[in-house]
PDB file of N, CA, C and O in Angstrom:
ATOM      1  N   MET A   1      -2.139  22.406   9.958  1.00  0.00           N
ATOM      2  CA  MET A   1      -2.192  22.039  11.244  1.00  0.00           C
ATOM      3  C   MET A   1      -1.619  23.192  12.168  1.00  0.00           C
ATOM      4  O   MET A   1      -0.433  23.515  12.096  1.00  0.00           O
ATOM      5  N   PRO A   2      -2.495  23.792  13.028  1.00  0.00           N
ATOM      6  CA  PRO A   2      -1.859  24.816  13.697  1.00  0.00           C
ATOM      7  C   PRO A   2      -0.852  24.243  14.780  1.00  0.00           C
ATOM      8  O   PRO A   2      -1.045  23.165  15.342  1.00  0.00           O
ATOM      9  N   ARG A   3       0.209  25.037  15.016  1.00  0.00           N
ATOM     10  CA  ARG A   3       1.177  24.731  16.046  1.00  0.00           C
ATOM     11  C   ARG A   3       0.685  24.565  17.223  1.00  0.00           C
ATOM     12  O   ARG A   3      -0.038  25.471  17.637  1.00  0.00           O
ATOM     13  N   THR A   4       0.889  23.559  17.967  1.00  0.00           N
ATOM     14  CA  THR A   4       0.525  23.289  19.314  1.00  0.00           C
ATOM     15  C   THR A   4       1.593  23.121  20.359  1.00  0.00           C
ATOM     16  O   THR A   4       2.690  22.685  20.009  1.00  0.00           O
ATOM     17  N   ARG A   5       1.367  23.425  21.584  1.00  0.00           N
ATOM     18  CA  ARG A   5       2.394  23.117  22.529  1.00  0.00           C
ATOM     19  C   ARG A   5       2.610  21.736  22.903  1.00  0.00           C
ATOM     20  O   ARG A   5       1.619  21.040  23.123  1.00  0.00           O
ATOM     21  N   VAL A   6       3.861  21.208  23.012  1.00  0.00           N
ATOM     22  CA  VAL A   6       4.004  19.878  23.212  1.00  0.00           C
ATOM     23  C   VAL A   6       4.302  19.635  24.546  1.00  0.00           C
ATOM     24  O   VAL A   6       5.159  20.295  25.134  1.00  0.00           O
ATOM     25  N   SER A   7       3.509  18.518  25.208  1.00  0.00           N
ATOM     26  CA  SER A   7       3.627  18.462  26.547  1.00  0.00           C
ATOM     27  C   SER A   7       4.875  18.001  27.013  1.00  0.00           C
ATOM     28  O   SER A   7       5.679  17.426  26.278  1.00  0.00           O
ATOM     29  N   PHE A   8       5.095  18.269  28.394  1.00  0.00           N
ATOM     30  CA  PHE A   8       6.198  17.819  28.862  1.00  0.00           C
ATOM     31  C   PHE A   8       6.504  16.183  28.695  1.00  0.00           C
ATOM     32  O   PHE A   8       7.649  15.860  28.380  1.00  0.00           O
ATOM     33  N   GLU A   9       5.546  15.200  28.891  1.00  0.00           N
ATOM     34  CA  GLU A   9       5.723  13.987  28.798  1.00  0.00           C
ATOM     35  C   GLU A   9       5.972  13.607  27.399  1.00  0.00           C
ATOM     36  O   GLU A   9       6.693  12.627  27.211  1.00  0.00           O
ATOM     37  N   MET A  10       5.451  14.280  26.319  1.00  0.00           N
ATOM     38  CA  MET A  10       5.871  13.993  24.978  1.00  0.00           C
ATOM     39  C   MET A  10       7.310  14.338  24.745  1.00  0.00           C
ATOM     40  O   MET A  10       8.050  13.566  24.136  1.00  0.00           O
ATOM     41  N   ARG A  11       7.722  15.504  25.228  1.00  0.00           N
ATOM     42  CA  ARG A  11       9.146  15.948  25.084  1.00  0.00           C
ATOM     43  C   ARG A  11      10.159  14.982  25.877  1.00  0.00           C
ATOM     44  O   ARG A  11      11.299  14.813  25.445  1.00  0.00           O
ATOM     45  N   GLN A  12       9.747  14.406  26.951  1.00  0.00           N
ATOM     46  CA  GLN A  12      10.569  13.488  27.686  1.00  0.00           C
ATOM     47  C   GLN A  12      10.665  12.067  26.779  1.00  0.00           C
ATOM     48  O   GLN A  12      11.696  11.395  26.744  1.00  0.00           O
ATOM     49  N   LYS A  13       9.559  11.748  26.125  1.00  0.00           N
ATOM     50  CA  LYS A  13       9.479  10.503  25.339  1.00  0.00           C
ATOM     51  C   LYS A  13      10.296  10.593  24.109  1.00  0.00           C
ATOM     52  O   LYS A  13      10.960   9.628  23.729  1.00  0.00           O
ATOM     53  N   ALA A  14      10.268  11.833  23.410  1.00  0.00           N
ATOM     54  CA  ALA A  14      11.111  12.001  22.337  1.00  0.00           C
ATOM     55  C   ALA A  14      12.519  12.072  22.677  1.00  0.00           C
ATOM     56  O   ALA A  14      13.327  11.500  21.945  1.00  0.00           O
ATOM     57  N   ARG A  15      12.924  12.735  23.746  1.00  0.00           N
ATOM     58  CA  ARG A  15      14.341  12.711  24.241  1.00  0.00           C
ATOM     59  C   ARG A  15      14.782  11.261  24.587  1.00  0.00           C
ATOM     60  O   ARG A  15      15.931  10.896  24.334  1.00  0.00           O
ATOM     61  N   ALA A  16      13.879  10.441  25.158  1.00  0.00           N
ATOM     62  CA  ALA A  16      14.357   9.015  25.441  1.00  0.00           C
ATOM     63  C   ALA A  16      14.580   8.220  24.277  1.00  0.00           C
ATOM     64  O   ALA A  16      15.456   7.355  24.295  1.00  0.00           O
ATOM     65  N   LEU A  17      13.736   8.466  23.066  1.00  0.00           N
ATOM     66  CA  LEU A  17      13.845   7.725  21.898  1.00  0.00           C
ATOM     67  C   LEU A  17      15.087   8.265  21.220  1.00  0.00           C
ATOM     68  O   LEU A  17      15.747   7.444  20.582  1.00  0.00           O
ATOM     69  N   ARG A  18      15.488   9.468  21.259  1.00  0.00           N
ATOM     70  CA  ARG A  18      16.852  10.195  20.637  1.00  0.00           C
ATOM     71  C   ARG A  18      18.049   9.231  21.374  1.00  0.00           C
ATOM     72  O   ARG A  18      18.925   8.650  20.733  1.00  0.00           O
ATOM     73  N   VAL A  19      17.926   9.188  22.634  1.00  0.00           N
ATOM     74  CA  VAL A  19      19.020   8.706  23.453  1.00  0.00           C
ATOM     75  C   VAL A  19      19.228   7.196  22.994  1.00  0.00           C
ATOM     76  O   VAL A  19      20.358   6.741  22.812  1.00  0.00           O
ATOM     77  N   HIS A  20      18.032   6.426  22.814  1.00  0.00           N
ATOM     78  CA  HIS A  20      18.095   4.981  22.560  1.00  0.00           C
ATOM     79  C   HIS A  20      17.680   4.729  21.193  1.00  0.00           C
ATOM     80  O   HIS A  20      16.752   3.952  20.970  1.00  0.00           O
ATOM     81  N   ALA A  21      18.291   5.322  20.275  1.00  0.00           N
ATOM     82  CA  ALA A  21      17.907   5.089  18.894  1.00  0.00           C
ATOM     83  C   ALA A  21      18.472   3.748  18.370  1.00  0.00           C
ATOM     84  O   ALA A  21      19.521   3.271  18.804  1.00  0.00           O
ATOM     85  N   THR A  22      17.731   3.180  17.430  1.00  0.00           N
ATOM     86  CA  THR A  22      18.306   2.062  16.885  1.00  0.00           C
ATOM     87  C   THR A  22      19.497   2.124  15.897  1.00  0.00           C
ATOM     88  O   THR A  22      19.737   3.237  15.429  1.00  0.00           O
ATOM     89  N   LYS A  23      20.168   1.230  15.566  1.00  0.00           N
ATOM     90  CA  LYS A  23      21.316   1.274  14.722  1.00  0.00           C
ATOM     91  C   LYS A  23      20.945   1.886  13.197  1.00  0.00           C
ATOM     92  O   LYS A  23      21.695   2.588  12.519  1.00  0.00           O
ATOM     93  N   GLY A  24      19.730   1.482  12.876  1.00  0.00           N
ATOM     94  CA  GLY A  24      19.277   2.009  11.617  1.00  0.00           C
ATOM     95  C   GLY A  24      18.875   3.485  11.647  1.00  0.00           C
ATOM     96  O   GLY A  24      19.089   4.163  10.642  1.00  0.00           O
ATOM     97  N   GLU A  25      18.349   3.992  12.653  1.00  0.00           N
ATOM     98  CA  GLU A  25      17.973   5.413  12.981  1.00  0.00           C
ATOM     99  C   GLU A  25      19.264   6.214  13.082  1.00  0.00           C
ATOM    100  O   GLU A  25      19.404   7.282  12.487  1.00  0.00           O
ATOM    101  N   SER A  26      20.219   5.663  13.865  1.00  0.00           N
ATOM    102  CA  SER A  26      21.705   6.182  14.051  1.00  0.00           C
ATOM    103  C   SER A  26      22.271   6.448  12.682  1.00  0.00           C
ATOM    104  O   SER A  26      22.614   7.599  12.411  1.00  0.00           O
ATOM    105  N   LEU A  27      22.403   5.448  11.761  1.00  0.00           N
ATOM    106  CA  LEU A  27      23.078   5.566  10.596  1.00  0.00           C
ATOM    107  C   LEU A  27      22.259   6.557   9.745  1.00  0.00           C
ATOM    108  O   LEU A  27      22.915   7.351   9.071  1.00  0.00           O
ATOM    109  N   LEU A  28      20.923   6.618   9.685  1.00  0.00           N
ATOM    110  CA  LEU A  28      20.274   7.634   8.902  1.00  0.00           C
ATOM    111  C   LEU A  28      20.396   9.005   9.295  1.00  0.00           C
ATOM    112  O   LEU A  28      20.560   9.937   8.507  1.00  0.00           O
ATOM    113  N   TRP A  29      20.299   9.109  10.699  1.00  0.00           N
ATOM    114  CA  TRP A  29      20.553  10.479  11.210  1.00  0.00           C
ATOM    115  C   TRP A  29      21.956  11.062  10.845  1.00  0.00           C
ATOM    116  O   TRP A  29      22.113  12.241  10.530  1.00  0.00           O
ATOM    117  N   TYR A  30      22.946  10.157  10.913  1.00  0.00           N
ATOM    118  CA  TYR A  30      24.306  10.634  10.498  1.00  0.00           C
ATOM    119  C   TYR A  30      24.416  11.232   9.032  1.00  0.00           C
ATOM    120  O   TYR A  30      25.230  12.099   8.711  1.00  0.00           O
ATOM    121  N   GLU A  31      23.510  10.664   8.213  1.00  0.00           N
ATOM    122  CA  GLU A  31      23.354  11.264   6.825  1.00  0.00           C
ATOM    123  C   GLU A  31      22.362  12.384   6.665  1.00  0.00           C
ATOM    124  O   GLU A  31      22.540  13.288   5.849  1.00  0.00           O
ATOM    125  N   LEU A  32      21.353  12.311   7.427  1.00  0.00           N
ATOM    126  CA  LEU A  32      20.450  13.357   7.293  1.00  0.00           C
ATOM    127  C   LEU A  32      20.918  14.845   7.839  1.00  0.00           C
ATOM    128  O   LEU A  32      20.676  15.934   7.319  1.00  0.00           O
ATOM    129  N   ARG A  33      21.556  14.602   8.875  1.00  0.00           N
ATOM    130  CA  ARG A  33      22.212  15.911   9.563  1.00  0.00           C
ATOM    131  C   ARG A  33      23.122  16.594   8.680  1.00  0.00           C
ATOM    132  O   ARG A  33      23.233  17.818   8.742  1.00  0.00           O
ATOM    133  N   ASP A  34      23.823  15.856   7.812  1.00  0.00           N
ATOM    134  CA  ASP A  34      24.813  16.602   6.783  1.00  0.00           C
ATOM    135  C   ASP A  34      24.050  17.436   5.939  1.00  0.00           C
ATOM    136  O   ASP A  34      24.617  18.402   5.429  1.00  0.00           O
ATOM    137  N   LEU A  35      22.685  17.192   5.674  1.00  0.00           N
ATOM    138  CA  LEU A  35      21.933  17.985   4.700  1.00  0.00           C
ATOM    139  C   LEU A  35      21.795  19.462   5.184  1.00  0.00           C
ATOM    140  O   LEU A  35      21.464  20.401   4.459  1.00  0.00           O
ATOM    141  N   LYS A  36      22.077  19.531   6.437  1.00  0.00           N
ATOM    142  CA  LYS A  36      21.662  20.987   7.066  1.00  0.00           C
ATOM    143  C   LYS A  36      22.670  22.005   6.422  1.00  0.00           C
ATOM    144  O   LYS A  36      22.340  23.185   6.296  1.00  0.00           O
ATOM    145  N   SER A  37      23.906  21.547   6.012  1.00  0.00           N
ATOM    146  CA  SER A  37      24.760  22.522   5.367  1.00  0.00           C
ATOM    147  C   SER A  37      24.280  23.140   4.025  1.00  0.00           C
ATOM    148  O   SER A  37      24.670  24.212   3.563  1.00  0.00           O
ATOM    149  N   GLY A  38      23.269  22.198   3.409  1.00  0.00           N
ATOM    150  CA  GLY A  38      22.567  22.775   2.178  1.00  0.00           C
ATOM    151  C   GLY A  38      21.161  23.409   2.501  1.00  0.00           C
ATOM    152  O   GLY A  38      20.366  23.640   1.589  1.00  0.00           O
ATOM    153  N   GLY A  39      20.908  23.652   3.662  1.00  0.00           N
ATOM    154  CA  GLY A  39      19.672  24.319   3.890  1.00  0.00           C
ATOM    155  C   GLY A  39      18.507  23.545   4.340  1.00  0.00           C
ATOM    156  O   GLY A  39      17.443  24.098   4.616  1.00  0.00           O
ATOM    157  N   ILE A  40      18.705  22.147   4.428  1.00  0.00           N
ATOM    158  CA  ILE A  40      17.595  21.114   4.535  1.00  0.00           C
ATOM    159  C   ILE A  40      17.841  20.780   6.082  1.00  0.00           C
ATOM    160  O   ILE A  40      18.929  20.311   6.415  1.00  0.00           O
ATOM    161  N   LYS A  41      16.901  21.002   6.969  1.00  0.00           N
ATOM    162  CA  LYS A  41      17.134  20.714   8.382  1.00  0.00           C
ATOM    163  C   LYS A  41      15.931  19.721   8.772  1.00  0.00           C
ATOM    164  O   LYS A  41      14.722  19.950   8.774  1.00  0.00           O
ATOM    165  N   PHE A  42      16.641  18.531   9.108  1.00  0.00           N
ATOM    166  CA  PHE A  42      15.708  17.405   9.715  1.00  0.00           C
ATOM    167  C   PHE A  42      15.825  17.481  11.154  1.00  0.00           C
ATOM    168  O   PHE A  42      16.841  17.878  11.726  1.00  0.00           O
ATOM    169  N   ARG A  43      14.624  17.041  11.807  1.00  0.00           N
ATOM    170  CA  ARG A  43      14.603  16.892  13.320  1.00  0.00           C
ATOM    171  C   ARG A  43      14.488  15.363  13.537  1.00  0.00           C
ATOM    172  O   ARG A  43      14.059  14.629  12.646  1.00  0.00           O
ATOM    173  N   ARG A  44      14.834  14.959  14.600  1.00  0.00           N
ATOM    174  CA  ARG A  44      14.814  13.467  14.788  1.00  0.00           C
ATOM    175  C   ARG A  44      13.875  13.286  16.187  1.00  0.00           C
ATOM    176  O   ARG A  44      13.867  14.071  17.136  1.00  0.00           O
ATOM    177  N   GLN A  45      13.154  12.149  16.069  1.00  0.00           N
ATOM    178  CA  GLN A  45      12.104  11.942  17.145  1.00  0.00           C
ATOM    179  C   GLN A  45      11.403  13.096  17.448  1.00  0.00           C
ATOM    180  O   GLN A  45      11.446  13.534  18.597  1.00  0.00           O
ATOM    181  N   CYS A  46      10.644  13.758  16.422  1.00  0.00           N
ATOM    182  CA  CYS A  46       9.922  14.898  16.309  1.00  0.00           C
ATOM    183  C   CYS A  46       8.524  14.756  16.673  1.00  0.00           C
ATOM    184  O   CYS A  46       7.825  14.164  15.850  1.00  0.00           O
ATOM    185  N   PRO A  47       7.907  15.224  17.860  1.00  0.00           N
ATOM    186  CA  PRO A  47       6.500  15.182  18.131  1.00  0.00           C
ATOM    187  C   PRO A  47       5.750  15.973  17.030  1.00  0.00           C
ATOM    188  O   PRO A  47       6.090  17.097  16.662  1.00  0.00           O
ATOM    189  N   ILE A  48       4.782  15.334  16.578  1.00  0.00           N
ATOM    190  CA  ILE A  48       3.758  15.979  15.541  1.00  0.00           C
ATOM    191  C   ILE A  48       2.481  15.526  16.080  1.00  0.00           C
ATOM    192  O   ILE A  48       2.189  14.333  16.002  1.00  0.00           O
ATOM    193  N   GLY A  49       1.593  16.479  16.690  1.00  0.00           N
ATOM    194  CA  GLY A  49       0.284  15.883  17.159  1.00  0.00           C
ATOM    195  C   GLY A  49       0.585  14.878  18.164  1.00  0.00           C
ATOM    196  O   GLY A  49       1.623  15.031  18.807  1.00  0.00           O
ATOM    197  N   PRO A  50      -0.243  13.754  18.431  1.00  0.00           N
ATOM    198  CA  PRO A  50      -0.112  12.737  19.234  1.00  0.00           C
ATOM    199  C   PRO A  50       1.024  11.801  19.053  1.00  0.00           C
ATOM    200  O   PRO A  50       1.239  10.878  19.839  1.00  0.00           O
ATOM    201  N   TYR A  51       1.756  12.051  17.996  1.00  0.00           N
ATOM    202  CA  TYR A  51       2.741  10.873  17.473  1.00  0.00           C
ATOM    203  C   TYR A  51       4.061  11.412  17.467  1.00  0.00           C
ATOM    204  O   TYR A  51       4.107  12.639  17.373  1.00  0.00           O
ATOM    205  N   ILE A  52       5.226  10.758  17.551  1.00  0.00           N
ATOM    206  CA  ILE A  52       6.662  11.037  17.513  1.00  0.00           C
ATOM    207  C   ILE A  52       7.103  10.244  16.228  1.00  0.00           C
ATOM    208  O   ILE A  52       7.071   9.016  16.140  1.00  0.00           O
ATOM    209  N   VAL A  53       7.472  11.013  15.352  1.00  0.00           N
ATOM    210  CA  VAL A  53       7.931  10.485  14.058  1.00  0.00           C
ATOM    211  C   VAL A  53       9.534  10.440  14.247  1.00  0.00           C
ATOM    212  O   VAL A  53      10.108  11.173  15.053  1.00  0.00           O
ATOM    213  N   ASP A  54      10.135   9.595  13.502  1.00  0.00           N
ATOM    214  CA  ASP A  54      11.568   9.259  13.560  1.00  0.00           C
ATOM    215  C   ASP A  54      12.274  10.560  12.886  1.00  0.00           C
ATOM    216  O   ASP A  54      13.138  11.125  13.557  1.00  0.00           O
ATOM    217  N   PHE A  55      12.017  10.968  11.846  1.00  0.00           N
ATOM    218  CA  PHE A  55      12.701  12.310  11.379  1.00  0.00           C
ATOM    219  C   PHE A  55      11.721  12.948  10.539  1.00  0.00           C
ATOM    220  O   PHE A  55      10.897  12.387   9.815  1.00  0.00           O
ATOM    221  N   ALA A  56      11.931  14.406  10.745  1.00  0.00           N
ATOM    222  CA  ALA A  56      10.914  15.323   9.974  1.00  0.00           C
ATOM    223  C   ALA A  56      11.680  16.446   9.522  1.00  0.00           C
ATOM    224  O   ALA A  56      12.498  16.990  10.264  1.00  0.00           O
ATOM    225  N   CYS A  57      11.442  16.866   8.226  1.00  0.00           N
ATOM    226  CA  CYS A  57      11.910  18.150   7.584  1.00  0.00           C
ATOM    227  C   CYS A  57      10.699  19.052   7.578  1.00  0.00           C
ATOM    228  O   CYS A  57      10.016  19.031   6.555  1.00  0.00           O
ATOM    229  N   LEU A  58      10.333  19.842   8.571  1.00  0.00           N
ATOM    230  CA  LEU A  58       9.152  20.530   8.631  1.00  0.00           C
ATOM    231  C   LEU A  58       9.007  21.572   7.571  1.00  0.00           C
ATOM    232  O   LEU A  58       7.892  21.890   7.158  1.00  0.00           O
ATOM    233  N   ALA A  59      10.194  22.151   7.087  1.00  0.00           N
ATOM    234  CA  ALA A  59      10.074  23.169   6.052  1.00  0.00           C
ATOM    235  C   ALA A  59       9.307  22.638   4.685  1.00  0.00           C
ATOM    236  O   ALA A  59       8.583  23.331   3.971  1.00  0.00           O
ATOM    237  N   VAL A  60       9.623  21.301   4.500  1.00  0.00           N
ATOM    238  CA  VAL A  60       8.917  20.735   3.276  1.00  0.00           C
ATOM    239  C   VAL A  60       7.899  19.508   3.427  1.00  0.00           C
ATOM    240  O   VAL A  60       7.541  18.701   2.569  1.00  0.00           O
ATOM    241  N   LYS A  61       7.529  19.614   4.827  1.00  0.00           N
ATOM    242  CA  LYS A  61       6.553  18.523   5.342  1.00  0.00           C
ATOM    243  C   LYS A  61       6.815  17.137   4.950  1.00  0.00           C
ATOM    244  O   LYS A  61       5.923  16.419   4.498  1.00  0.00           O
ATOM    245  N   LEU A  62       8.196  16.693   5.138  1.00  0.00           N
ATOM    246  CA  LEU A  62       8.454  15.387   4.847  1.00  0.00           C
ATOM    247  C   LEU A  62       8.803  14.581   6.100  1.00  0.00           C
ATOM    248  O   LEU A  62       9.474  15.089   6.998  1.00  0.00           O
ATOM    249  N   ILE A  63       8.343  13.315   6.161  1.00  0.00           N
ATOM    250  CA  ILE A  63       8.473  12.606   7.226  1.00  0.00           C
ATOM    251  C   ILE A  63       9.262  11.190   6.740  1.00  0.00           C
ATOM    252  O   ILE A  63       9.003  10.559   5.716  1.00  0.00           O
ATOM    253  N   VAL A  64      10.190  10.891   7.647  1.00  0.00           N
ATOM    254  CA  VAL A  64      11.064   9.698   7.183  1.00  0.00           C
ATOM    255  C   VAL A  64      10.908   8.763   8.384  1.00  0.00           C
ATOM    256  O   VAL A  64      11.189   9.230   9.488  1.00  0.00           O
ATOM    257  N   GLU A  65      10.488   7.484   8.294  1.00  0.00           N
ATOM    258  CA  GLU A  65      10.088   6.547   9.279  1.00  0.00           C
ATOM    259  C   GLU A  65      11.254   5.571   9.183  1.00  0.00           C
ATOM    260  O   GLU A  65      11.528   5.346   8.005  1.00  0.00           O
ATOM    261  N   VAL A  66      11.995   4.947  10.014  1.00  0.00           N
ATOM    262  CA  VAL A  66      12.692   3.682  10.119  1.00  0.00           C
ATOM    263  C   VAL A  66      11.858   2.616  10.720  1.00  0.00           C
ATOM    264  O   VAL A  66      11.654   2.573  11.933  1.00  0.00           O
ATOM    265  N   ASP A  67      11.357   1.725   9.853  1.00  0.00           N
ATOM    266  CA  ASP A  67      10.426   0.646  10.632  1.00  0.00           C
ATOM    267  C   ASP A  67      11.329  -0.680  10.844  1.00  0.00           C
ATOM    268  O   ASP A  67      12.231  -1.133  10.139  1.00  0.00           O
ATOM    269  N   GLY A  68      10.831  -1.097  11.932  1.00  0.00           N
ATOM    270  CA  GLY A  68      11.395  -2.266  12.637  1.00  0.00           C
ATOM    271  C   GLY A  68      10.480  -3.482  12.534  1.00  0.00           C
ATOM    272  O   GLY A  68       9.561  -3.546  11.717  1.00  0.00           O
ATOM    273  N   ASP A  69      10.767  -4.394  13.366  1.00  0.00           N
ATOM    274  CA  ASP A  69       9.887  -5.528  13.247  1.00  0.00           C
ATOM    275  C   ASP A  69       8.505  -5.384  13.809  1.00  0.00           C
ATOM    276  O   ASP A  69       7.580  -6.064  13.365  1.00  0.00           O
ATOM    277  N   LEU A  70       8.335  -4.473  14.819  1.00  0.00           N
ATOM    278  CA  LEU A  70       6.982  -3.964  15.324  1.00  0.00           C
ATOM    279  C   LEU A  70       5.966  -3.665  13.991  1.00  0.00           C
ATOM    280  O   LEU A  70       4.805  -4.076  13.991  1.00  0.00           O
ATOM    281  N   HIS A  71       6.434  -3.047  13.076  1.00  0.00           N
ATOM    282  CA  HIS A  71       5.645  -2.660  11.982  1.00  0.00           C
ATOM    283  C   HIS A  71       5.181  -3.770  11.213  1.00  0.00           C
ATOM    284  O   HIS A  71       4.243  -3.541  10.450  1.00  0.00           O
ATOM    285  N   GLU A  72       5.587  -4.774  11.252  1.00  0.00           N
ATOM    286  CA  GLU A  72       5.270  -6.112  10.426  1.00  0.00           C
ATOM    287  C   GLU A  72       4.084  -6.743  10.978  1.00  0.00           C
ATOM    288  O   GLU A  72       3.406  -7.407  10.193  1.00  0.00           O
ATOM    289  N   HIS A  73       3.731  -6.658  12.131  1.00  0.00           N
ATOM    290  CA  HIS A  73       2.595  -7.374  12.662  1.00  0.00           C
ATOM    291  C   HIS A  73       1.380  -6.671  12.506  1.00  0.00           C
ATOM    292  O   HIS A  73       1.393  -5.443  12.412  1.00  0.00           O
ATOM    293  N   GLU A  74       0.276  -7.354  12.468  1.00  0.00           N
ATOM    294  CA  GLU A  74      -1.087  -6.814  12.095  1.00  0.00           C
ATOM    295  C   GLU A  74      -1.272  -5.545  12.836  1.00  0.00           C
ATOM    296  O   GLU A  74      -1.449  -4.481  12.243  1.00  0.00           O
ATOM    297  N   LYS A  75      -1.227  -5.658  14.307  1.00  0.00           N
ATOM    298  CA  LYS A  75      -1.366  -4.468  15.173  1.00  0.00           C
ATOM    299  C   LYS A  75      -0.636  -3.275  14.866  1.00  0.00           C
ATOM    300  O   LYS A  75      -1.118  -2.160  15.068  1.00  0.00           O
ATOM    301  N   GLY A  76       0.680  -3.486  14.313  1.00  0.00           N
ATOM    302  CA  GLY A  76       1.546  -2.376  14.003  1.00  0.00           C
ATOM    303  C   GLY A  76       1.164  -1.808  12.694  1.00  0.00           C
ATOM    304  O   GLY A  76       1.247  -0.592  12.522  1.00  0.00           O
ATOM    305  N   LYS A  77       0.748  -2.604  11.749  1.00  0.00           N
ATOM    306  CA  LYS A  77       0.231  -1.995  10.578  1.00  0.00           C
ATOM    307  C   LYS A  77      -1.067  -1.284  10.614  1.00  0.00           C
ATOM    308  O   LYS A  77      -1.310  -0.319   9.890  1.00  0.00           O
ATOM    309  N   ARG A  78      -1.908  -1.790  11.484  1.00  0.00           N
ATOM    310  CA  ARG A  78      -3.120  -0.889  11.797  1.00  0.00           C
ATOM    311  C   ARG A  78      -2.822   0.460  12.370  1.00  0.00           C
ATOM    312  O   ARG A  78      -3.285   1.527  11.968  1.00  0.00           O
ATOM    313  N   HIS A  79      -1.883   0.252  13.487  1.00  0.00           N
ATOM    314  CA  HIS A  79      -1.595   1.669  14.174  1.00  0.00           C
ATOM    315  C   HIS A  79      -0.806   2.622  12.966  1.00  0.00           C
ATOM    316  O   HIS A  79      -1.121   3.811  12.907  1.00  0.00           O
ATOM    317  N   ASP A  80       0.092   2.151  12.130  1.00  0.00           N
ATOM    318  CA  ASP A  80       0.738   2.959  11.058  1.00  0.00           C
ATOM    319  C   ASP A  80      -0.360   3.421  10.160  1.00  0.00           C
ATOM    320  O   ASP A  80      -0.145   4.481   9.572  1.00  0.00           O
ATOM    321  N   ALA A  81      -1.386   2.879   9.968  1.00  0.00           N
ATOM    322  CA  ALA A  81      -2.417   3.330   8.832  1.00  0.00           C
ATOM    323  C   ALA A  81      -3.215   4.336   9.579  1.00  0.00           C
ATOM    324  O   ALA A  81      -3.710   5.264   8.939  1.00  0.00           O
ATOM    325  N   VAL A  82      -3.390   4.259  10.821  1.00  0.00           N
ATOM    326  CA  VAL A  82      -4.068   5.434  11.524  1.00  0.00           C
ATOM    327  C   VAL A  82      -3.168   6.706  11.548  1.00  0.00           C
ATOM    328  O   VAL A  82      -3.581   7.813  11.202  1.00  0.00           O
ATOM    329  N   ARG A  83      -1.870   6.448  11.999  1.00  0.00           N
ATOM    330  CA  ARG A  83      -0.779   7.538  12.152  1.00  0.00           C
ATOM    331  C   ARG A  83      -0.668   8.164  10.703  1.00  0.00           C
ATOM    332  O   ARG A  83      -0.732   9.379  10.515  1.00  0.00           O
ATOM    333  N   ASP A  84      -0.511   7.322   9.792  1.00  0.00           N
ATOM    334  CA  ASP A  84      -0.146   7.970   8.376  1.00  0.00           C
ATOM    335  C   ASP A  84      -1.375   8.805   7.891  1.00  0.00           C
ATOM    336  O   ASP A  84      -1.184   9.837   7.247  1.00  0.00           O
ATOM    337  N   ALA A  85      -2.647   8.366   8.197  1.00  0.00           N
ATOM    338  CA  ALA A  85      -3.633   9.178   7.854  1.00  0.00           C
ATOM    339  C   ALA A  85      -3.860  10.554   8.584  1.00  0.00           C
ATOM    340  O   ALA A  85      -4.300  11.573   8.051  1.00  0.00           O
ATOM    341  N   TYR A  86      -3.484  10.405   9.884  1.00  0.00           N
ATOM    342  CA  TYR A  86      -3.351  11.726  10.609  1.00  0.00           C
ATOM    343  C   TYR A  86      -2.319  12.575  10.065  1.00  0.00           C
ATOM    344  O   TYR A  86      -2.543  13.773   9.890  1.00  0.00           O
ATOM    345  N   LEU A  87      -1.254  12.074   9.795  1.00  0.00           N
ATOM    346  CA  LEU A  87      -0.137  12.889   9.351  1.00  0.00           C
ATOM    347  C   LEU A  87      -0.323  13.490   7.945  1.00  0.00           C
ATOM    348  O   LEU A  87       0.220  14.563   7.680  1.00  0.00           O
ATOM    349  N   ARG A  88      -1.050  12.857   7.061  1.00  0.00           N
ATOM    350  CA  ARG A  88      -1.207  13.219   5.719  1.00  0.00           C
ATOM    351  C   ARG A  88      -2.286  14.303   5.699  1.00  0.00           C
ATOM    352  O   ARG A  88      -2.339  15.082   4.748  1.00  0.00           O
ATOM    353  N   SER A  89      -3.139  14.375   6.709  1.00  0.00           N
ATOM    354  CA  SER A  89      -4.214  15.463   6.788  1.00  0.00           C
ATOM    355  C   SER A  89      -3.657  16.880   6.713  1.00  0.00           C
ATOM    356  O   SER A  89      -4.147  17.706   5.942  1.00  0.00           O
ATOM    357  N   PRO A  90      -2.729  17.131   7.439  1.00  0.00           N
ATOM    358  CA  PRO A  90      -2.066  18.546   7.368  1.00  0.00           C
ATOM    359  C   PRO A  90      -0.996  18.714   6.086  1.00  0.00           C
ATOM    360  O   PRO A  90      -0.321  19.725   5.897  1.00  0.00           O
ATOM    361  N   GLY A  91      -0.984  17.663   5.351  1.00  0.00           N
ATOM    362  CA  GLY A  91       0.032  17.721   4.237  1.00  0.00           C
ATOM    363  C   GLY A  91       1.360  17.080   4.266  1.00  0.00           C
ATOM    364  O   GLY A  91       2.148  17.242   3.334  1.00  0.00           O
ATOM    365  N   PHE A  92       1.651  16.330   5.336  1.00  0.00           N
ATOM    366  CA  PHE A  92       2.944  15.662   5.482  1.00  0.00           C
ATOM    367  C   PHE A  92       3.106  14.565   4.424  1.00  0.00           C
ATOM    368  O   PHE A  92       2.092  14.106   3.898  1.00  0.00           O
ATOM    369  N   GLY A  93       4.141  14.185   4.132  1.00  0.00           N
ATOM    370  CA  GLY A  93       4.295  13.195   3.122  1.00  0.00           C
ATOM    371  C   GLY A  93       5.517  12.200   3.412  1.00  0.00           C
ATOM    372  O   GLY A  93       5.773  11.290   2.623  1.00  0.00           O
TER     373      GLY A  93
END
């Protein structure tokens, strides 16, 4: 996937998601950011295409999502399937 410019609106939305992180996201971020000393850098609330993923290690194309209640409903599952297919196309896992 070629690198594209992230819109102002998408950057603002990602910033708001970082400020209002869930408890699960905050706890996981506390652990993931410690990996930076070992050379593994994660970004949180990272825009990729039209989506914002919870955590991404771009160097190894790894995405980590913290799913909440919204992902348990049928509409959430359909959205996740479309998003996952989009993200897998450039090789993210």
